[in-house]
N, C-alpha and C positions, 0 to 999 in steps of 0.2 A: 480859949485859942491864943491867948496873949502868952502863955506860958511855953507854947509850941514855936512862936515866932522867937523867943527869947532864947531858946534851945538852938534853933536853926543859926540866929545871929552869932551866939557863942561859937557854934562848930565852924560857920563860914569865916569870921575873923581869925580865929586860930589855924586852918588851913591857908587862909590868905598869906597871913603873915610869916608862915613857915619858910627856911632857907634852905637847912640842912634836912630837915623832916620830909621834904617833897623829895629828896633823893632817896632817903631810908624806905618812904613808901612804895616809891618804884621799885625798889630792890626786893622789897616783899611782894610785890604783884608779879614780878618776873618769878622768883623763887615759886610762889603758887601756881602759876601758869607750868611750870615745869613739873612742879609735884602731880598736879591734877591731870594734866593734859599728857605729857611725854611718857612719865613713868608708868601710867595706866596701861598705856598701849603696850609696854614692854613685861609688865609683873602681873596683870591683871586679866587674863584671857576671859573670852565669853564664855564661861564653863558651860552654861545650859545649851547655847548654840552647838557646842561641841558634842553634847553628851546626850540631849534630847530629840528625839524624833521630830521633824518637821510637822507643826500642828497639833504636837504633844507636849509642849512645855510646861502648860499649867498642870497637866497630871504629874510629870517628871517632878516639879518642884514639889508639888504634894507628896509625892510617893518618898523624897529626900527630906522633908519634915516630917515625915511619918504621920501625915493625917488619913486616917482609915475613912472617914464618912464625906469627903470630897466630891461634890457633885456638880458638874458644869451646867 
């Protein structure tokens, strides 16, 4: 367990002493939020909800994947 504490201390000290790096990590976090939250809403619609009858989502996916022996 000593090695885990050494790893933790290494990263903790590294992030604590950052100056420019904190701003860069903030920019990275903002970009990830934009990519995964905002763009998903506009470019990745809920295909299953739009094309499968309600309550038949599992069967719809099985048909799209061409699974012949699907049983619920």
